[in-house]
VOLOVO-866722 format. One record per residue (C-alpha): x, y, z; residue number from 0. Coordinates in steps of 0.1 Angstrom, whole numbers. Layout:
BEGIN
(node (X; Y; Z); NUM)
...
This chain:
BEGIN
(node (0; 0; -1); 0)
(node (28; 24; 8); 1)
(node (44; 20; -26); 2)
(node (11; 26; -43); 3)
(node (9; 61; -27); 4)
(node (45; 71; -39); 5)
(node (49; 89; -72); 6)
(node (64; 69; -100); 7)
(node (91; 86; -120); 8)
(node (93; 71; -155); 9)
(node (125; 70; -175); 10)
(node (118; 87; -208); 11)
(node (137; 104; -236); 12)
(node (146; 134; -215); 13)
(node (159; 112; -188); 14)
(node (180; 93; -213); 15)
(node (195; 125; -228); 16)
(node (204; 138; -193); 17)
(node (220; 103; -184); 18)
(node (240; 105; -217); 19)
(node (253; 141; -211); 20)
(node (263; 132; -175); 21)
(node (282; 101; -186); 22)
(node (299; 121; -214); 23)
(node (308; 147; -189); 24)
(node (324; 122; -166); 25)
(node (342; 107; -196); 26)
(node (357; 141; -205); 27)
(node (369; 144; -169); 28)
(node (387; 111; -173); 29)
(node (363; 92; -149); 30)
(node (345; 60; -159); 31)
(node (308; 59; -157); 32)
(node (307; 21; -161); 33)
(node (305; 13; -124); 34)
(node (281; 42; -117); 35)
(node (252; 33; -139); 36)
(node (225; 33; -113); 37)
(node (239; 64; -96); 38)
(node (237; 82; -130); 39)
(node (201; 71; -136); 40)
(node (190; 84; -102); 41)
(node (209; 116; -107); 42)
(node (193; 120; -142); 43)
(node (158; 117; -127); 44)
(node (166; 142; -98); 45)
(node (179; 167; -124); 46)
(node (150; 162; -147); 47)
(node (124; 166; -121); 48)
(node (143; 193; -101); 49)
(node (144; 170; -70); 50)
(node (169; 168; -42); 51)
(node (187; 134; -40); 52)
(node (190; 121; -5); 53)
(node (220; 98; 0); 54)
(node (243; 86; 26); 55)
(node (271; 85; 0); 56)
(node (278; 120; -9); 57)
(node (311; 111; -26); 58)
(node (293; 91; -53); 59)
(node (274; 122; -65); 60)
(node (297; 151; -57); 61)
(node (310; 153; -92); 62)
(node (277; 153; -110); 63)
(node (269; 188; -124); 64)
(node (235; 202; -118); 65)
(node (226; 178; -92); 66)
(node (214; 190; -57); 67)
(node (223; 164; -30); 68)
(node (216; 163; 6); 69)
(node (227; 138; 34); 70)
(node (209; 130; 66); 71)
């Protein structure tokens, strides 16, 4: 029941475009995005929908441009 009340964020063309841009930016910085696939999808949706990303692992997201991150 709890999950049914939560909004569902779909991955669409805009999400994919943001993901691709983030992966390319990391590549230009000499950083691999291969091991960060899920982090980049989460970041892409947060950027797309102008949301804060809540995480315990700030270091995993600190180099992602345009992302607002908070930690508890």
